[in-house]
C-alpha positions in Angstrom: -136.1 124.0 1.2 -138.4 121.1 0.3 -138.5 119.9 3.8 -139.1 123.4 5.2 -142.1 123.8 2.9 -143.3 120.3 3.7 -143.0 121.1 7.5 -145.6 123.9 7.2 -147.8 122.6 4.3 -148.3 119.0 5.4 -150.2 119.9 8.7 -152.4 122.2 6.7 -153.1 119.4 4.0 -153.8 116.9 6.7 -156.2 119.2 8.4 -158.1 120.0 5.2 -158.2 116.3 4.3 -159.7 115.6 7.8 -162.4 118.2 7.4 -163.3 116.9 4.0 -163.4 113.3 5.5 -165.6 114.5 8.3 -168.0 116.2 5.8 -168.2 113.1 3.7 -169.1 110.9 6.5 -171.5 113.3 8.1 -174.0 112.4 9.6 -172.5 109.3 11.5 -175.6 109.0 13.8 -179.0 110.5 14.4 -179.4 114.4 14.0 -181.5 116.3 16.4 -183.2 119.5 15.3 -184.2 121.4 18.4 -187.2 123.7 18.1 -187.3 126.2 20.9 -191.0 126.7 20.6 -194.1 124.5 21.4 -195.3 121.9 18.8 -197.8 123.1 16.1 -196.4 126.4 15.2 -194.5 127.6 12.2 -190.9 126.6 13.4 -192.1 123.2 14.5 -194.1 122.6 11.2 -191.2 123.6 8.8 -188.7 121.7 10.9 -190.7 118.4 10.7 -191.0 118.8 6.9 -187.3 119.3 6.5 -186.4 116.6 9.0 -188.3 113.9 7.1 -186.7 114.9 3.9 -183.2 114.9 5.4 -183.8 111.5 6.9 -184.5 110.2 3.4 -181.5 111.8 2.0 -178.9 111.0 4.6 -180.1 107.6 5.5 -179.9 108.6 9.2 -182.8 109.6 11.4 -183.4 113.3 11.7 -185.8 114.1 14.5 -187.4 117.1 16.0 -187.4 117.9 19.8 -189.3 120.7 21.3 -187.8 122.7 24.2 -189.8 125.8 24.7 -189.3 128.6 27.4 -188.2 132.3 27.8 -189.1 133.2 24.3 -186.9 130.5 22.8 -183.8 131.1 25.1 -184.2 127.7 26.9 -183.9 125.7 23.6 -181.2 128.1 22.1 -179.0 127.7 25.1 -179.1 123.9 24.8 -177.9 124.1 21.3 -175.3 126.7 22.0 -173.7 124.4 24.5 -174.0 121.2 22.5 -171.0 119.4 20.8 -170.0 121.4 17.6 -170.3 118.4 15.3 -173.5 119.2 13.2 -175.5 116.4 15.1 -177.5 119.0 17.1 -179.2 121.8 15.1 -181.3 124.7 16.0 -184.6 125.6 14.1 -184.7 129.2 14.6 -186.4 132.4 13.2 -186.1 136.1 13.2 -188.4 136.4 16.4 -185.9 134.5 18.7 -182.7 134.9 17.1 -182.7 138.6 16.0 -185.0 140.1 18.7 -184.1 138.4 22.0 -180.6 140.0 22.2 -182.4 143.4 22.5 -185.3 142.2 24.6 -183.5 140.2 27.4 -180.8 141.9 29.6 -178.7 139.0 30.4 -178.8 136.2 27.7 -176.8 133.1 28.5 -175.3 133.1 24.9 -174.6 135.4 22.1 -177.0 135.1 19.2 -174.2 135.4 16.7 -171.0 134.3 18.3 -172.3 131.1 19.9 -174.1 129.9 16.7 -173.1 129.1 13.2 -175.8 130.1 10.6 -176.2 126.9 8.4 -179.2 127.4 6.1 -182.3 129.3 5.6 -185.4 127.4 4.9 -188.4 129.8 4.2 -190.0 133.2 4.6 -193.5 133.4 5.7 -195.8 136.4 6.4 -197.6 136.8 9.7 -201.4 137.5 9.3 -203.8 139.6 11.2 -206.8 137.5 12.2 -210.1 138.0 14.0 -213.3 136.2 14.5 -215.6 135.8 11.5 -218.3 137.8 13.3 -216.1 140.7 14.0 -217.8 144.2 13.3 -214.7 145.1 11.0 -214.2 142.9 7.9 -211.0 144.5 6.5 -208.0 146.7 7.5 -209.8 150.0 6.5 -212.8 149.2 8.7 -210.5 148.1 11.7 -208.7 151.5 11.5 -211.9 153.4 11.6 -213.2 151.4 14.5 -210.0 151.7 16.3 -210.2 155.6 16.1 -213.5 155.5 18.1 -213.4 152.5 20.4 -211.0 150.4 22.5 -209.7 147.5 20.5 -207.3 144.9 21.6 -204.7 142.7 20.2 -203.1 139.5 21.8 -199.5 138.3 21.5 -197.2 135.5 22.7 -195.7 137.9 25.1 -194.0 141.2 25.5 -191.4 141.8 22.7 -192.6 138.8 20.7 -192.9 139.3 16.8 -196.7 139.3 17.4 -196.3 142.2 19.8 -194.0 144.2 17.8 -196.0 143.7 14.7 -199.0 145.2 16.6 -197.0 148.3 17.6 -195.6 148.8 14.2 -199.3 148.7 12.9 -200.3 151.2 15.5 -197.5 153.5 14.4 -198.3 153.0 10.7 -202.0 153.5 11.0 -201.9 156.2 13.7 -204.3 154.2 16.0 -203.8 152.6 19.5 -204.6 148.9 19.6 -204.2 147.8 23.2 -201.7 145.1 23.7 -202.6 142.1 25.8 -199.6 139.8 26.3 -199.8 136.1 27.0 -197.6 133.3 27.9 -197.5 131.9 24.4 -199.4 132.1 21.2 -202.0 129.4 22.1 -203.7 131.2 25.0 -203.9 134.3 22.9 -205.7 132.5 20.2 -208.1 130.9 22.7 -209.0 134.3 24.1 -209.6 135.6 20.5 -211.9 132.6 19.8 -213.6 133.4 23.1 -214.2 136.9 22.2 -212.0 138.5 24.9 -209.7 140.2 22.6 -210.3 141.6 19.1 -207.4 140.3 17.0 -204.0 138.6 16.8 -201.0 138.9 14.7 -199.7 135.3 14.2 -197.7 133.2 11.7 -199.7 132.0 8.7 -198.9 128.4 9.2 -200.4 128.4 12.8 -203.7 129.4 11.6 -203.8 128.1 7.9 -206.2 125.3 8.8 -208.5 127.6 10.8 -208.7 130.2 8.0 -209.5 127.3 5.4 -212.3 126.1 7.7 -213.7 129.6 8.2 -213.2 129.6 12.0 -210.8 132.6 11.8 -211.2 135.6 9.5 -207.9 137.0 8.1 -207.7 140.7 7.5 -204.3 141.1 6.0 -200.9 139.5 5.8 -197.8 141.5 6.9 -195.6 140.9 3.7 -195.4 143.3 0.9 -196.9 140.8 -1.5 -199.7 138.4 -1.0 -199.1 134.8 -0.2 -199.3 132.5 -3.2 -201.0 129.9 -1.0 -203.7 132.5 0.2 -203.9 134.9 -2.6 -207.4 136.3 -1.5 -205.8 137.6 1.7 -204.8 141.3 1.0 -201.6 142.8 2.3 -201.4 145.7 4.9 -199.4 147.5 2.4 -202.2 147.4 -0.3 -204.7 148.3 2.5 -203.2 151.8 2.6 -199.9 151.5 4.3 -197.5 151.0 1.4 -194.2 150.7 3.3 -195.5 147.9 5.6 -193.4 144.8 4.9 -192.5 142.2 7.4 -191.8 138.7 6.0 -189.9 136.7 8.7 -187.2 134.1 7.8 -186.8 130.7 9.4 -183.6 128.7 9.3 -181.2 126.1 10.8 -178.3 127.0 13.0 -175.5 124.8 14.4 -173.4 125.5 17.6 -170.5 127.9 17.1 -167.2 126.5 15.9 -169.0 123.7 13.9 -166.6 122.7 11.1 -167.1 124.8 8.1 -167.1 121.6 5.8 -170.0 120.2 7.7 -171.8 123.4 7.5 -171.4 123.6 3.8 -172.6 120.0 3.3 -175.8 120.6 5.4 -176.4 124.0 3.5 -175.9 122.3 0.1 -178.3 119.4 1.0 -181.0 121.6 2.4 -180.7 124.0 -0.5 -181.2 121.1 -2.9 -184.3 119.9 -1.0 -185.8 123.4 -1.2 -186.0 123.0 -4.9 -188.0 119.8 -4.8 -191.6 119.9 -5.7 -192.6 118.0 -2.5 -191.0 120.5 -0.2 -192.2 123.5 -2.2 -195.8 122.0 -2.1 -195.6 121.3 1.7 -194.2 124.6 2.5 -196.8 126.4 0.2 -199.5 124.6 2.1 -198.4 126.5 5.2 -198.2 129.8 3.4 -194.4 129.6 3.3 -192.0 130.2 0.5 -188.6 128.3 0.3 -185.8 130.7 0.8 -182.2 129.5 0.0 -178.9 131.1 1.1 -175.4 130.2 1.7 -174.0 130.4 5.2 -172.3 133.8 4.6 -175.4 135.3 3.3 -177.4 133.9 6.3 -175.0 135.4 8.7 -175.2 138.8 7.0 -179.0 138.7 7.1 -179.0 137.9 10.8 -176.5 140.7 11.5 -178.7 143.2 9.7 -181.9 142.0 11.2 -180.5 142.2 14.8 -179.9 145.9 14.1 -183.2 146.5 12.6 -185.4 144.7 15.2 -183.3 146.3 17.8 -184.6 149.6 16.9 -188.2 148.4 16.9 -187.8 146.8 20.3 -186.3 150.2 21.7 -189.2 152.1 20.1 -191.7 149.7 21.7 -190.2 150.0 25.2 -190.4 146.2 25.7 -187.8 144.7 28.1 -187.6 141.3 29.7 -185.2 140.1 32.5 
């Protein structure tokens, strides 16, 4: 009897012991955090903050690599096909991970099956910005102007969060701001500064410096509550549209089938860092709030957001090949 029990339990024990040993030794060499967007945006900024702190904690270099293209799909495919050992991570956010599955017809990966949710990092609102010399100075004046004249908003492309936020605002305010898509957020911001479009919905970190310098004027943030770092910027909700609340998450993913013990270790270490004053302050300077979950909670959040944003994409009519 004992030999029979041992026959079945010993392999299980050895496997569990092996996973624990792998997690304890992790990381054994430098870790790459791949950001599927260009440098300077919210994903890139948050990834570099957490990479520096993980380098200090692990004693192994954690570096950031940018691989943009196809709305984040190029970089995401790289991670999806990387070795599932925890040494290649993806810095993703709701825009690419929860939206692209509804937007693109033939993704080369499954946003859920081919990735393992590891740890959320932060939530941060997007912000509606315009030029300081714009004729409208707040959301109410914008809505009034939009009912009598043609106003435009730029985005990083069809189906991007920037685009879908504009369509959501159109629906909430019963106006028709005209969408002007660009190949990325940077050219949209350049045309805004050049006076060729009227406003842009963009992530708060990407324009935090411009807002502080006064070269861009914020009209409202998209979250239900004001950003602690920019308390003078009102919300769209308090500007007359009480149910408007979009506060995207950002987080780390690993390739699918990454060992659970490694995922738990990364999650625990990241969550510990999110409590540190240094990270809280650095995130706060970007308008971001630390947001900690365990892997199961993160997976449930992603699943729910894929459904929610899928409905928004369908209503917008946006599609990409």
